[in-house]
C-alpha positions as CSV (number, residue, x, y, z in Angstrom):
1,M,-52.3,-46.6,169.6
2,K,-53.3,-50.1,170.8
3,I,-51.5,-53.0,169.1
4,Y,-53.3,-56.2,168.1
5,D,-50.7,-58.9,167.4
6,L,-52.0,-61.4,164.9
7,R,-48.7,-62.5,163.4
8,S,-48.8,-65.9,165.0
9,D,-50.0,-67.9,168.0
10,T,-46.4,-68.3,169.0
11,I,-46.3,-64.8,170.4
12,T,-48.4,-65.6,173.4
13,K,-47.0,-65.0,176.9
14,P,-47.6,-67.4,179.8
15,S,-50.4,-66.4,182.2
16,S,-49.7,-65.8,185.9
17,A,-51.2,-69.2,186.7
18,M,-48.8,-70.8,184.1
19,R,-45.9,-68.9,185.5
20,K,-46.8,-70.1,189.0
21,A,-46.9,-73.7,187.8
22,M,-43.4,-73.2,186.3
23,A,-42.0,-71.7,189.4
24,E,-43.3,-74.5,191.6
25,A,-42.3,-77.3,189.2
26,E,-40.3,-80.3,190.7
27,V,-37.2,-80.7,188.6
28,G,-34.3,-83.1,188.1
29,D,-31.8,-83.8,185.3
30,D,-33.8,-84.8,182.2
31,V,-30.7,-86.2,180.4
32,Y,-30.6,-88.8,183.2
33,R,-34.4,-89.1,182.9
34,E,-34.7,-87.8,186.5
35,D,-37.0,-84.8,185.9
36,P,-40.4,-85.8,187.2
37,T,-42.2,-82.9,185.5
38,V,-40.8,-83.7,182.1
39,N,-41.6,-87.4,182.7
40,R,-45.2,-86.4,183.6
41,L,-45.6,-84.2,180.5
42,E,-44.3,-87.0,178.2
43,A,-46.7,-89.6,179.8
44,M,-49.6,-87.2,179.5
45,M,-49.0,-86.5,175.8
46,G,-48.4,-90.1,174.9
47,E,-51.6,-91.1,176.6
48,R,-53.7,-88.4,174.9
49,L,-52.3,-89.3,171.5
50,G,-52.6,-93.0,172.1
51,K,-48.8,-93.6,171.6
52,E,-46.6,-95.8,173.7
53,A,-44.0,-93.2,174.5
54,A,-43.1,-89.5,174.1
55,L,-40.1,-87.2,174.2
56,F,-40.0,-83.5,175.2
57,V,-38.0,-81.5,172.6
58,S,-37.1,-77.8,172.4
59,S,-39.1,-77.1,169.2
60,G,-41.5,-78.4,166.6
61,S,-38.6,-78.3,164.1
62,M,-36.6,-80.7,166.2
63,G,-39.7,-82.8,166.7
64,N,-40.0,-83.1,162.9
65,L,-36.3,-83.5,162.2
66,I,-35.8,-86.6,164.4
67,P,-38.4,-88.7,162.6
68,L,-37.0,-87.5,159.3
69,Y,-33.6,-88.6,160.4
70,L,-34.7,-92.0,161.8
71,L,-37.5,-93.0,159.5
72,A,-36.2,-91.7,156.1
73,G,-32.5,-90.7,156.2
74,R,-29.8,-90.6,153.6
75,G,-30.8,-91.7,150.1
76,S,-34.5,-91.7,150.9
77,E,-37.4,-89.6,149.6
78,V,-40.1,-88.0,151.8
79,L,-43.4,-87.2,150.2
80,A,-44.9,-84.0,151.7
81,H,-47.1,-81.2,150.6
82,S,-45.1,-78.5,148.8
83,A,-46.3,-75.9,151.3
84,S,-45.4,-78.0,154.3
85,H,-43.4,-76.6,157.2
86,I,-40.6,-79.2,156.7
87,I,-40.0,-78.0,153.2
88,Q,-40.6,-74.3,153.5
89,H,-39.7,-73.2,157.0
90,E,-37.1,-75.5,158.6
91,I,-34.1,-74.2,156.7
92,G,-33.6,-77.3,154.6
93,A,-32.8,-79.5,157.6
94,I,-34.6,-82.5,156.0
95,S,-31.7,-82.6,153.5
96,A,-28.9,-80.8,155.4
97,I,-29.2,-82.9,158.5
98,A,-31.5,-85.8,157.9
99,G,-30.0,-86.5,154.5
100,A,-33.4,-87.1,152.9
101,M,-34.8,-85.6,149.7
102,P,-38.2,-83.9,150.0
103,I,-40.7,-84.4,147.2
104,G,-43.1,-81.5,147.2
105,V,-46.6,-82.6,146.3
106,D,-49.4,-80.2,145.3
107,A,-52.9,-80.9,146.5
108,P,-56.1,-78.9,146.8
109,R,-56.2,-76.8,150.0
110,G,-53.0,-78.5,151.1
111,I,-54.8,-81.8,151.9
112,L,-53.0,-84.9,150.6
113,S,-54.8,-88.1,149.7
114,A,-53.8,-91.7,148.8
115,P,-54.7,-91.3,145.1
116,I,-52.5,-88.2,144.8
117,L,-49.6,-89.9,146.6
118,E,-49.6,-93.4,145.1
119,P,-48.2,-92.4,141.7
120,L,-45.2,-90.8,143.4
121,I,-44.1,-93.9,145.3
122,K,-41.1,-95.2,143.4
123,A,-40.6,-98.8,142.6
124,P,-37.3,-100.2,144.0
125,A,-34.4,-99.3,141.7
126,Y,-30.6,-99.3,142.4
127,D,-30.1,-95.8,140.9
128,M,-33.1,-94.0,142.5
129,A,-33.8,-92.7,145.9
130,K,-36.1,-94.9,147.9
131,T,-39.5,-93.6,148.9
132,S,-39.4,-94.2,152.7
133,L,-41.8,-91.7,154.4
134,I,-45.0,-89.7,154.0
135,E,-45.2,-86.5,156.0
136,V,-48.6,-85.0,156.8
137,E,-49.2,-81.6,158.4
138,N,-52.4,-81.2,160.3
139,T,-53.5,-78.4,160.4
140,I,-51.9,-77.0,157.2
141,G,-52.6,-73.3,156.8
142,G,-55.3,-73.7,159.5
143,I,-57.1,-76.4,157.4
144,C,-57.9,-79.7,159.0
145,Y,-57.4,-83.1,157.4
146,P,-60.6,-85.2,157.0
147,L,-60.2,-88.4,159.0
148,K,-60.9,-90.4,155.8
149,N,-57.9,-88.9,154.1
150,L,-55.6,-89.9,157.0
151,Q,-57.0,-93.4,157.0
152,G,-56.5,-93.7,153.2
153,I,-52.9,-92.5,153.5
154,R,-52.3,-95.0,156.4
155,A,-53.6,-97.9,154.3
156,L,-51.5,-96.7,151.3
157,A,-48.4,-96.6,153.5
158,D,-49.0,-100.0,155.0
159,R,-49.4,-101.4,151.5
160,Y,-46.0,-100.1,150.4
161,G,-44.2,-100.5,153.7
162,L,-43.8,-96.8,154.3
163,A,-43.7,-94.9,157.5
164,I,-45.9,-91.8,158.3
165,H,-44.9,-88.8,160.3
166,L,-47.6,-86.3,161.4
167,D,-46.5,-82.7,161.9
168,G,-49.2,-81.9,164.4
169,A,-47.9,-78.5,165.5
170,R,-51.6,-77.5,165.8
171,L,-53.1,-80.9,166.1
172,F,-55.2,-79.9,169.1
173,N,-56.8,-77.2,167.0
174,A,-57.7,-79.8,164.4
175,A,-59.2,-82.1,167.0
176,V,-61.2,-79.4,168.6
177,A,-62.4,-78.0,165.2
178,T,-63.4,-81.4,163.8
179,G,-64.7,-83.0,167.0
180,V,-62.5,-86.1,166.3
181,D,-60.6,-87.4,169.3
182,I,-56.9,-86.5,168.9
183,S,-55.9,-90.2,169.5
184,H,-58.0,-91.2,166.5
185,I,-56.2,-88.7,164.3
186,A,-52.8,-89.7,165.6
187,A,-53.6,-93.4,165.1
188,N,-53.0,-93.0,161.4
189,S,-49.3,-92.1,161.8
190,D,-46.2,-93.8,163.2
191,T,-44.9,-90.7,164.8
192,V,-46.4,-87.3,165.7
193,T,-45.1,-84.0,166.9
194,V,-47.3,-81.6,168.9
195,C,-46.3,-78.1,169.9
196,V,-47.3,-76.7,173.3
197,S,-45.9,-73.3,172.4
198,K,-48.5,-72.3,169.8
199,G,-52.2,-72.2,170.5
200,L,-51.8,-73.9,173.8
201,G,-49.8,-70.9,175.1
202,A,-46.7,-72.5,176.7
203,P,-43.5,-70.5,176.1
204,V,-41.3,-73.3,174.8
205,G,-41.4,-76.8,173.5
206,S,-43.0,-79.7,171.6
207,V,-43.6,-83.3,172.3
208,L,-42.6,-86.1,169.9
209,C,-44.7,-89.3,170.3
210,G,-44.3,-92.8,168.9
211,S,-43.5,-96.4,169.8
212,T,-41.2,-97.2,172.8
213,D,-38.4,-98.4,170.6
214,F,-38.7,-95.3,168.3
215,I,-38.6,-92.9,171.3
216,E,-35.5,-94.6,172.7
217,E,-33.7,-93.9,169.4
218,A,-35.2,-90.4,169.3
219,R,-33.6,-89.7,172.7
220,R,-30.2,-90.5,171.2
221,I,-30.8,-88.3,168.1
222,R,-32.0,-85.4,170.4
223,K,-28.7,-85.6,172.1
224,L,-26.9,-85.7,168.8
225,L,-28.7,-82.5,167.8
226,G,-27.7,-80.8,171.0
227,G,-31.2,-81.0,172.4
228,G,-30.5,-82.7,175.7
229,M,-32.0,-80.5,178.5
230,R,-31.3,-80.6,182.2
231,Q,-33.8,-79.1,184.7
232,A,-36.4,-78.8,181.9
233,G,-39.3,-79.4,184.2
234,I,-39.7,-75.7,184.5
235,L,-40.6,-75.6,180.8
236,A,-42.5,-78.9,180.9
237,A,-44.7,-77.5,183.7
238,A,-46.0,-74.9,181.3
239,G,-46.9,-77.7,178.9
240,I,-48.8,-79.6,181.6
241,Y,-50.7,-76.5,182.5
242,A,-51.6,-75.9,178.8
243,L,-52.9,-79.5,178.5
244,D,-55.0,-79.1,181.6
245,N,-56.3,-75.6,180.9
246,N,-55.9,-74.4,177.3
247,V,-57.2,-77.1,175.0
248,G,-60.9,-76.5,175.4
249,R,-60.5,-72.8,175.0
250,L,-59.2,-73.2,171.4
251,T,-62.8,-72.9,170.3
252,I,-62.6,-69.3,171.3
253,D,-59.6,-68.7,169.0
254,H,-61.5,-70.4,166.2
255,Q,-64.6,-68.3,166.8
256,H,-62.5,-65.1,166.8
257,A,-61.0,-66.2,163.4
258,Q,-64.5,-66.6,162.0
259,E,-65.4,-63.1,163.2
260,I,-62.4,-61.6,161.5
261,A,-63.0,-63.6,158.4
262,S,-66.6,-62.2,158.3
263,A,-65.3,-58.7,158.6
264,L,-62.7,-59.3,155.8
265,K,-65.5,-60.7,153.6
266,K,-67.7,-57.6,154.2
267,S,-64.8,-55.3,153.5
268,G,-64.8,-56.1,149.8
269,W,-61.0,-55.7,149.5
270,A,-59.8,-59.0,150.9
271,K,-59.7,-61.9,148.6
272,F,-59.9,-65.4,150.1
273,E,-62.1,-68.5,150.6
274,I,-64.0,-68.1,153.8
275,D,-64.6,-71.9,153.9
276,D,-60.8,-72.3,154.3
277,V,-61.0,-70.6,157.8
278,E,-61.5,-73.7,159.9
279,T,-59.4,-73.0,162.9
280,N,-57.3,-70.0,164.0
281,I,-55.6,-69.0,160.8
282,I,-56.7,-66.7,158.0
283,F,-54.9,-66.2,154.7
284,F,-56.0,-63.5,152.3
285,S,-54.7,-61.2,149.6
286,V,-55.5,-57.8,148.2
287,E,-55.7,-57.7,144.5
288,G,-52.8,-55.8,142.9
289,V,-51.1,-55.1,146.2
290,R,-47.9,-56.8,147.5
291,G,-48.3,-58.7,150.7
292,D,-45.6,-56.6,152.5
293,K,-47.4,-53.4,151.5
294,V,-50.7,-54.8,153.1
295,V,-48.8,-55.7,156.2
296,E,-47.3,-52.2,156.5
297,L,-50.7,-50.6,156.0
298,L,-52.4,-52.8,158.6
299,K,-49.5,-52.1,161.1
300,K,-50.2,-48.3,160.8
301,R,-53.7,-49.1,162.1
302,G,-52.4,-51.3,165.0
303,I,-52.9,-54.7,163.4
304,L,-49.7,-56.8,163.2
305,A,-49.8,-59.4,160.4
306,S,-47.3,-61.5,158.4
307,A,-46.9,-62.0,154.7
308,N,-45.7,-64.8,152.5
309,G,-45.5,-63.3,149.0
310,D,-48.9,-61.8,148.3
311,L,-50.6,-63.8,151.0
312,I,-51.3,-62.1,154.3
313,R,-51.7,-64.3,157.4
314,L,-53.7,-63.5,160.5
315,V,-53.6,-65.9,163.5
316,T,-55.9,-65.6,166.5
317,N,-54.5,-66.6,169.9
318,L,-55.2,-66.6,173.6
319,N,-53.6,-63.1,174.1
320,L,-56.5,-61.6,172.2
321,S,-59.8,-60.9,174.0
322,S,-63.2,-60.8,172.5
323,E,-63.1,-57.0,172.9
324,D,-59.8,-57.0,171.0
325,I,-61.3,-59.0,168.1
326,C,-64.3,-56.7,167.9
327,E,-61.9,-53.7,167.6
328,V,-59.8,-55.5,165.0
329,C,-63.0,-56.2,163.0
330,G,-64.0,-52.5,163.3
331,I,-60.6,-51.4,161.9
332,I,-61.0,-53.8,159.0
333,L,-64.4,-52.5,158.2
334,E,-63.3,-48.9,158.3
335,M,-60.6,-49.5,155.7
336,E,-61.5,-49.0,152.1
337,A,-60.0,-50.5,149.0
338,E,-58.4,-47.2,148.1
339,N,-56.4,-47.3,151.3
340,F,-54.2,-49.9,149.6
341,E,-53.5,-47.9,146.5
């Protein structure tokens, strides 16, 4: 039986061309800032995002933790959507390591706005944690932030003297889907983390971008966290290849997600809002059936999915061809509601 892995876009494997770029990478000791390939990746990402400087880190979690540590820190509050990655999927590092307290905020479709956030900003008080940082995740659940929301949050933060960190793990997906230049999106945050190991297809790593002074401090905190790397150019070369070759093709993943969403809609048993499928992620449920049971039944037919409670997630990625997606849609359409009973 053929297996179609739609659990995440992190499961992609580097192409032969990417592996060749990695094998041929010029390397040095990055802790001494002597790895030319790492330096090139950092310069490329900083330029694309319109930020002064950048730092290659081992993961998106580290790329989020460093700004939380530096821009919020102990005795501070961070406003973030209640479903955000920093609250739900980073093992409590925001509190355990950064020392900050996350304030989960609910908002329609995961999209925060200035009117929602402003009432949660605390006035200065000696006995209360200080609101220091707003964290925005774009995309969140595959849904893209409208530029006007980001601009409104930026204006709000400036008015109250708050910093903004953008968890842009899939920021290139957002830029491609909305047609807004990625630098215009990033301009509304002080710092931004972008993963090269998700839709862009590199095997490891993220890049944290911000001001020159911030990145100097971030380099120190990366070392504190055990994230200093040596001949990391082998990994950075994959990120460079991804930036050069895999950004434009994200539209293919988005189209594949639309095709699967259409099949799910036609099936009659999947419950979801098709308008929420904006990039490469689909969330749906099956009424009266636990999420893990749905995942198990899909797996028996060759489709690997993941579940969070009763929500099932499918994520398209560059390892899946158009033929694969057609076959996945066929399997979905063949399944009947009674298959889940």
